[in-house]
N, CA, C and O atoms as a GROMACS GRO file, in nm:
protein
  360
    1MET      N    1   0.060  -0.110   0.000
    1MET     CA    2  -0.012   0.010  -0.009
    1MET      C    3   0.089   0.116   0.006
    1MET      O    4   0.183   0.126   0.084
    2SER      N    5   0.043   0.204  -0.100
    2SER     CA    6   0.146   0.346  -0.109
    2SER      C    7   0.097   0.436   0.007
    2SER      O    8  -0.017   0.446   0.051
    3THR      N    9   0.204   0.498   0.043
    3THR     CA   10   0.175   0.605   0.149
    3THR      C   11   0.166   0.761   0.085
    3THR      O   12   0.224   0.802  -0.015
    4VAL      N   13   0.089   0.824   0.163
    4VAL     CA   14   0.092   0.980   0.131
    4VAL      C   15   0.127   1.062   0.231
    4VAL      O   16   0.065   1.054   0.337
    5ARG      N   17   0.238   1.162   0.216
    5ARG     CA   18   0.264   1.256   0.321
    5ARG      C   19   0.185   1.354   0.344
    5ARG      O   20   0.157   1.420   0.244
    6LYS      N   21   0.125   1.396   0.473
    6LYS     CA   22   0.027   1.498   0.494
    6LYS      C   23   0.116   1.579   0.632
    6LYS      O   24   0.202   1.546   0.713
    7THR      N   25   0.044   1.691   0.602
    7THR     CA   26   0.112   1.801   0.690
    7THR      C   27  -0.023   1.844   0.798
    7THR      O   28  -0.124   1.888   0.744
    8ILE      N   29  -0.020   1.833   0.913
    8ILE     CA   30  -0.152   1.879   0.994
    8ILE      C   31  -0.082   1.978   1.095
    8ILE      O   32   0.035   1.986   1.133
    9THR      N   33  -0.186   2.047   1.124
    9THR     CA   34  -0.158   2.148   1.237
    9THR      C   35  -0.239   2.125   1.366
    9THR      O   36  -0.360   2.110   1.357
   10LEU      N   37  -0.182   2.121   1.478
   10LEU     CA   38  -0.250   2.089   1.623
   10LEU      C   39  -0.222   2.197   1.700
   10LEU      O   40  -0.134   2.273   1.660
   11THR      N   41  -0.279   2.220   1.806
   11THR     CA   42  -0.267   2.301   1.904
   11THR      C   43  -0.154   2.273   1.992
   11THR      O   44  -0.109   2.159   1.987
   12GLY      N   45  -0.106   2.350   2.063
   12GLY     CA   46   0.003   2.289   2.156
   12GLY      C   47  -0.041   2.192   2.255
   12GLY      O   48   0.041   2.112   2.300
   13GLN      N   49  -0.177   2.189   2.299
   13GLN     CA   50  -0.233   2.099   2.401
   13GLN      C   51  -0.228   1.976   2.314
   13GLN      O   52  -0.172   1.879   2.365
   14GLN      N   53  -0.279   1.962   2.184
   14GLN     CA   54  -0.305   1.831   2.122
   14GLN      C   55  -0.168   1.770   2.082
   14GLN      O   56  -0.142   1.653   2.056
   15SER      N   57  -0.094   1.867   2.081
   15SER     CA   58   0.072   1.804   2.023
   15SER      C   59   0.117   1.765   2.164
   15SER      O   60   0.208   1.682   2.160
   16GLU      N   61   0.082   1.799   2.282
   16GLU     CA   62   0.130   1.740   2.407
   16GLU      C   63   0.061   1.595   2.432
   16GLU      O   64   0.123   1.498   2.475
   17TRP      N   65  -0.052   1.597   2.402
   17TRP     CA   66  -0.155   1.484   2.417
   17TRP      C   67  -0.088   1.387   2.330
   17TRP      O   68  -0.066   1.274   2.376
   18VAL      N   69  -0.049   1.417   2.202
   18VAL     CA   70   0.011   1.301   2.116
   18VAL      C   71   0.143   1.252   2.178
   18VAL      O   72   0.163   1.131   2.182
   19LYS      N   73   0.227   1.332   2.223
   19LYS     CA   74   0.366   1.310   2.277
   19LYS      C   75   0.349   1.227   2.403
   19LYS      O   76   0.434   1.145   2.437
   20SER      N   77   0.234   1.250   2.472
   20SER     CA   78   0.210   1.180   2.592
   20SER      C   79   0.156   1.035   2.566
   20SER      O   80   0.175   0.947   2.650
   21ARG      N   81   0.085   1.010   2.446
   21ARG     CA   82   0.028   0.862   2.428
   21ARG      C   83   0.159   0.795   2.366
   21ARG      O   84   0.177   0.676   2.394
   22ILE      N   85   0.240   0.852   2.294
   22ILE     CA   86   0.380   0.791   2.233
   22ILE      C   87   0.454   0.748   2.354
   22ILE      O   88   0.486   0.630   2.372
   23ALA      N   89   0.486   0.857   2.451
   23ALA     CA   90   0.559   0.817   2.564
   23ALA      C   91   0.504   0.708   2.659
   23ALA      O   92   0.572   0.646   2.741
   24GLU      N   93   0.361   0.692   2.636
   24GLU     CA   94   0.326   0.571   2.721
   24GLU      C   95   0.350   0.431   2.688
   24GLU      O   96   0.335   0.334   2.762
   25GLY      N   97   0.402   0.435   2.531
   25GLY     CA   98   0.471   0.332   2.479
   25GLY      C   99   0.363   0.279   2.389
   25GLY      O  100   0.397   0.183   2.320
   26GLY      N  101   0.215   0.331   2.373
   26GLY     CA  102   0.161   0.222   2.269
   26GLY      C  103   0.165   0.263   2.125
   26GLY      O  104   0.095   0.211   2.038
   27PHE      N  105   0.263   0.373   2.101
   27PHE     CA  106   0.294   0.403   1.950
   27PHE      C  107   0.442   0.452   1.954
   27PHE      O  108   0.491   0.493   2.059
   28THR      N  109   0.511   0.448   1.840
   28THR     CA  110   0.628   0.493   1.804
   28THR      C  111   0.659   0.608   1.757
   28THR      O  112   0.772   0.656   1.767
   29ASN      N  113   0.554   0.668   1.697
   29ASN     CA  114   0.563   0.798   1.628
   29ASN      C  115   0.408   0.883   1.632
   29ASN      O  116   0.303   0.837   1.678
   30ASP      N  117   0.423   0.989   1.582
   30ASP     CA  118   0.303   1.075   1.570
   30ASP      C  119   0.208   1.008   1.465
   30ASP      O  120   0.086   0.998   1.477
   31SER      N  121   0.284   0.965   1.361
   31SER     CA  122   0.206   0.898   1.254
   31SER      C  123   0.138   0.775   1.293
   31SER      O  124   0.022   0.751   1.260
   32GLU      N  125   0.204   0.705   1.357
   32GLU     CA  126   0.126   0.569   1.408
   32GLU      C  127   0.014   0.601   1.472
   32GLU      O  128  -0.096   0.554   1.442
   33TYR      N  129   0.034   0.688   1.570
   33TYR     CA  130  -0.090   0.740   1.660
   33TYR      C  131  -0.196   0.786   1.571
   33TYR      O  132  -0.308   0.737   1.585
   34ILE      N  133  -0.172   0.879   1.476
   34ILE     CA  134  -0.274   0.938   1.394
   34ILE      C  135  -0.343   0.829   1.315
   34ILE      O  136  -0.465   0.832   1.303
   35ARG      N  137  -0.272   0.733   1.262
   35ARG     CA  138  -0.324   0.612   1.162
   35ARG      C  139  -0.411   0.549   1.255
   35ARG      O  140  -0.519   0.514   1.209
   36ASP      N  141  -0.384   0.524   1.392
   36ASP     CA  142  -0.461   0.438   1.464
   36ASP      C  143  -0.597   0.512   1.489
   36ASP      O  144  -0.707   0.457   1.483
   37LEU      N  145  -0.574   0.643   1.519
   37LEU     CA  146  -0.705   0.708   1.519
   37LEU      C  147  -0.804   0.707   1.378
   37LEU      O  148  -0.927   0.705   1.381
   38ILE      N  149  -0.737   0.708   1.281
   38ILE     CA  150  -0.802   0.689   1.160
   38ILE      C  151  -0.888   0.553   1.167
   38ILE      O  152  -1.012   0.550   1.171
   39ARG      N  153  -0.816   0.456   1.169
   39ARG     CA  154  -0.863   0.314   1.174
   39ARG      C  155  -0.981   0.305   1.293
   39ARG      O  156  -1.087   0.247   1.270
   40ARG      N  157  -0.959   0.354   1.395
   40ARG     CA  158  -1.076   0.344   1.510
   40ARG      C  159  -1.180   0.433   1.445
   40ARG      O  160  -1.295   0.390   1.461
   41ASP      N  161  -1.169   0.548   1.374
   41ASP     CA  162  -1.289   0.631   1.334
   41ASP      C  163  -1.354   0.556   1.236
   41ASP      O  164  -1.473   0.580   1.220
   42GLN      N  165  -1.297   0.460   1.158
   42GLN     CA  166  -1.338   0.387   1.036
   42GLN      C  167  -1.414   0.307   1.096
   42GLN      O  168  -1.533   0.306   1.064
   43GLU      N  169  -1.370   0.229   1.187
   43GLU     CA  170  -1.443   0.117   1.259
   43GLU      C  171  -1.559   0.174   1.332
   43GLU      O  172  -1.645   0.089   1.356
   44ARG      N  173  -1.582   0.279   1.370
   44ARG     CA  174  -1.679   0.342   1.442
   44ARG      C  175  -1.790   0.363   1.343
   44ARG      O  176  -1.903   0.318   1.361
   45LEU      N  177  -1.756   0.428   1.248
   45LEU     CA  178  -1.832   0.469   1.113
   45LEU      C  179  -1.906   0.332   1.094
   45LEU      O  180  -2.028   0.322   1.111
   46ARG      N  181  -1.831   0.233   1.060
   46ARG     CA  182  -1.898   0.085   1.030
   46ARG      C  183  -1.999   0.066   1.124
   46ARG      O  184  -2.118   0.057   1.095
   47HIS      N  185  -1.947   0.060   1.255
   47HIS     CA  186  -2.037  -0.002   1.370
   47HIS      C  187  -2.171   0.096   1.342
   47HIS      O  188  -2.282   0.044   1.329
   48MET      N  189  -2.155   0.224   1.333
   48MET     CA  190  -2.288   0.292   1.326
   48MET      C  191  -2.357   0.273   1.195
   48MET      O  192  -2.480   0.270   1.210
   49GLU      N  193  -2.322   0.261   1.087
   49GLU     CA  194  -2.379   0.246   0.977
   49GLU      C  195  -2.466   0.112   0.987
   49GLU      O  196  -2.576   0.100   0.934
   50ALA      N  197  -2.398   0.007   1.067
   50ALA     CA  198  -2.449  -0.126   1.076
   50ALA      C  199  -2.562  -0.116   1.186
   50ALA      O  200  -2.664  -0.184   1.172
   51LEU      N  201  -2.547  -0.035   1.292
   51LEU     CA  202  -2.661   0.004   1.366
   51LEU      C  203  -2.769   0.066   1.312
   51LEU      O  204  -2.884   0.027   1.334
   52GLN      N  205  -2.737   0.177   1.232
   52GLN     CA  206  -2.864   0.245   1.153
   52GLN      C  207  -2.926   0.160   1.081
   52GLN      O  208  -3.048   0.176   1.075
   53ALA      N  209  -2.870   0.053   1.009
   53ALA     CA  210  -2.924  -0.051   0.917
   53ALA      C  211  -3.001  -0.102   0.975
   53ALA      O  212  -3.114  -0.102   0.925
   54ALA      N  213  -2.981  -0.173   1.107
   54ALA     CA  214  -3.067  -0.247   1.179
   54ALA      C  215  -3.177  -0.153   1.247
   54ALA      O  216  -3.283  -0.209   1.278
   55ILE      N  217  -3.165  -0.032   1.270
   55ILE     CA  218  -3.276   0.034   1.323
   55ILE      C  219  -3.383   0.059   1.175
   55ILE      O  220  -3.503   0.031   1.168
   56THR      N  221  -3.317   0.104   1.092
   56THR     CA  222  -3.422   0.089   0.977
   56THR      C  223  -3.501  -0.022   0.935
   56THR      O  224  -3.616  -0.006   0.894
   57GLU      N  225  -3.442  -0.144   0.943
   57GLU     CA  226  -3.480  -0.246   0.918
   57GLU      C  227  -3.595  -0.282   1.015
   57GLU      O  228  -3.698  -0.330   0.967
   58GLY      N  229  -3.585  -0.264   1.142
   58GLY     CA  230  -3.666  -0.281   1.251
   58GLY      C  231  -3.811  -0.197   1.230
   58GLY      O  232  -3.929  -0.229   1.243
   59LEU      N  233  -3.743  -0.076   1.194
   59LEU     CA  234  -3.870   0.042   1.172
   59LEU      C  235  -3.950  -0.010   1.049
   59LEU      O  236  -4.070   0.017   1.045
   60ASN      N  237  -3.901  -0.072   0.962
   60ASN     CA  238  -3.947  -0.096   0.841
   60ASN      C  239  -4.029  -0.212   0.830
   60ASN      O  240  -4.095  -0.245   0.732
   61SER      N  241  -4.017  -0.277   0.956
   61SER     CA  242  -4.079  -0.447   0.959
   61SER      C  243  -4.215  -0.446   1.020
   61SER      O  244  -4.267  -0.546   1.070
   62GLY      N  245  -4.258  -0.355   1.015
   62GLY     CA  246  -4.412  -0.344   1.059
   62GLY      C  247  -4.450  -0.351   1.201
   62GLY      O  248  -4.364  -0.363   1.288
   63THR      N  249  -4.583  -0.345   1.228
   63THR     CA  250  -4.626  -0.324   1.386
   63THR      C  251  -4.614  -0.488   1.441
   63THR      O  252  -4.649  -0.593   1.386
   64ALA      N  253  -4.555  -0.465   1.558
   64ALA     CA  254  -4.544  -0.605   1.645
   64ALA      C  255  -4.649  -0.653   1.674
   64ALA      O  256  -4.738  -0.574   1.706
   65SER      N  257  -4.675  -0.790   1.673
   65SER     CA  258  -4.800  -0.837   1.725
   65SER      C  259  -4.797  -0.902   1.863
   65SER      O  260  -4.688  -0.939   1.905
   66ALA      N  261  -4.905  -0.918   1.937
   66ALA     CA  262  -4.902  -0.964   2.052
   66ALA      C  263  -4.812  -1.101   2.077
   66ALA      O  264  -4.792  -1.180   1.986
   67LEU      N  265  -4.761  -1.120   2.212
   67LEU     CA  266  -4.674  -1.255   2.194
   67LEU      C  267  -4.784  -1.353   2.282
   67LEU      O  268  -4.852  -1.324   2.380
   68ASP      N  269  -4.772  -1.464   2.214
   68ASP     CA  270  -4.838  -1.583   2.266
   68ASP      C  271  -4.744  -1.648   2.380
   68ASP      O  272  -4.661  -1.725   2.330
   69MET      N  273  -4.737  -1.639   2.493
   69MET     CA  274  -4.643  -1.695   2.578
   69MET      C  275  -4.652  -1.877   2.582
   69MET      O  276  -4.551  -1.948   2.584
   70ASP      N  277  -4.775  -1.922   2.582
   70ASP     CA  278  -4.799  -2.039   2.581
   70ASP      C  279  -4.746  -2.116   2.458
   70ASP      O  280  -4.698  -2.229   2.468
   71ALA      N  281  -4.758  -2.044   2.334
   71ALA     CA  282  -4.694  -2.114   2.220
   71ALA      C  283  -4.529  -2.087   2.242
   71ALA      O  284  -4.447  -2.168   2.200
   72ILE      N  285  -4.498  -1.984   2.300
   72ILE     CA  286  -4.345  -1.960   2.312
   72ILE      C  287  -4.272  -2.113   2.405
   72ILE      O  288  -4.181  -2.189   2.373
   73LYS      N  289  -4.353  -2.108   2.513
   73LYS     CA  290  -4.309  -2.216   2.591
   73LYS      C  291  -4.309  -2.356   2.524
   73LYS      O  292  -4.214  -2.434   2.526
   74ARG      N  293  -4.432  -2.377   2.463
   74ARG     CA  294  -4.451  -2.492   2.377
   74ARG      C  295  -4.328  -2.531   2.301
   74ARG      O  296  -4.265  -2.636   2.310
   75LYS      N  297  -4.302  -2.417   2.218
   75LYS     CA  298  -4.200  -2.434   2.144
   75LYS      C  299  -4.046  -2.449   2.189
   75LYS      O  300  -3.958  -2.509   2.127
   76ALA      N  301  -4.036  -2.382   2.309
   76ALA     CA  302  -3.906  -2.404   2.372
   76ALA      C  303  -3.890  -2.525   2.445
   76ALA      O  304  -3.776  -2.558   2.478
   77ARG      N  305  -4.002  -2.609   2.481
   77ARG     CA  306  -3.987  -2.723   2.540
   77ARG      C  307  -3.942  -2.837   2.436
   77ARG      O  308  -3.860  -2.927   2.456
   78GLN      N  309  -4.019  -2.810   2.314
   78GLN     CA  310  -4.012  -2.903   2.202
   78GLN      C  311  -3.855  -2.911   2.141
   78GLN      O  312  -3.797  -3.014   2.105
   79GLU      N  313  -3.797  -2.750   2.141
   79GLU     CA  314  -3.647  -2.745   2.125
   79GLU      C  315  -3.570  -2.820   2.227
   79GLU      O  316  -3.481  -2.899   2.194
   80ALA      N  317  -3.600  -2.798   2.346
   80ALA     CA  318  -3.507  -2.860   2.459
   80ALA      C  319  -3.513  -2.991   2.422
   80ALA      O  320  -3.411  -3.059   2.412
   81ALA      N  321  -3.655  -3.049   2.392
   81ALA     CA  322  -3.648  -3.192   2.408
   81ALA      C  323  -3.566  -3.250   2.294
   81ALA      O  324  -3.514  -3.361   2.307
   82ARG      N  325  -3.556  -3.196   2.208
   82ARG     CA  326  -3.452  -3.224   2.100
   82ARG      C  327  -3.302  -3.284   2.161
   82ARG      O  328  -3.251  -3.389   2.125
   83TYR      N  329  -3.252  -3.198   2.250
   83TYR     CA  330  -3.126  -3.224   2.309
   83TYR      C  331  -3.113  -3.275   2.439
   83TYR      O  332  -3.006  -3.322   2.477
   84ASP      N  333  -3.220  -3.268   2.516
   84ASP     CA  334  -3.203  -3.343   2.659
   84ASP      C  335  -3.366  -3.387   2.672
   84ASP      O  336  -3.467  -3.317   2.660
   85THR      N  337  -3.352  -3.534   2.702
   85THR     CA  338  -3.478  -3.583   2.722
   85THR      C  339  -3.535  -3.589   2.855
   85THR      O  340  -3.639  -3.650   2.881
   86ASN      N  341  -3.449  -3.511   2.958
   86ASN     CA  342  -3.488  -3.478   3.098
   86ASN      C  343  -3.518  -3.353   3.119
   86ASN      O  344  -3.488  -3.306   3.228
   87THR      N  345  -3.579  -3.275   3.027
   87THR     CA  346  -3.612  -3.145   3.044
   87THR      C  347  -3.721  -3.127   3.127
   87THR      O  348  -3.814  -3.206   3.111
   88PRO      N  349  -3.732  -3.032   3.223
   88PRO     CA  350  -3.859  -3.038   3.298
   88PRO      C  351  -3.944  -2.936   3.225
   88PRO      O  352  -3.904  -2.873   3.128
   89ASP      N  353  -4.081  -2.921   3.286
   89ASP     CA  354  -4.163  -2.838   3.252
   89ASP      C  355  -4.140  -2.720   3.237
   89ASP      O  356  -4.049  -2.696   3.317
   90LEU      N  357  -4.174  -2.595   3.163
   90LEU     CA  358  -4.137  -2.474   3.175
   90LEU      C  359  -4.257  -2.405   3.226
   90LEU      O  360  -4.254  -2.284   3.248
   0.00000   0.00000   0.00000
């Protein structure tokens, strides 16, 4: 992968923050720290997009219907019985 040199401007406080992160040993230089921030931001954006897609899917799925607890228990018993012949009644 090719690299591109960028010049950024930081406040004194931001520069000291970057230096402190490097001094803690998690990064070897400014560029490594900035690249890590970018990777984390990209990952956060992917998670936010997935969350938004799930929310949209839920909103578009229609109105929820009432739950039939007896039917849910019956199905759970049937599923449990497939794996354990000594399943107590729910």
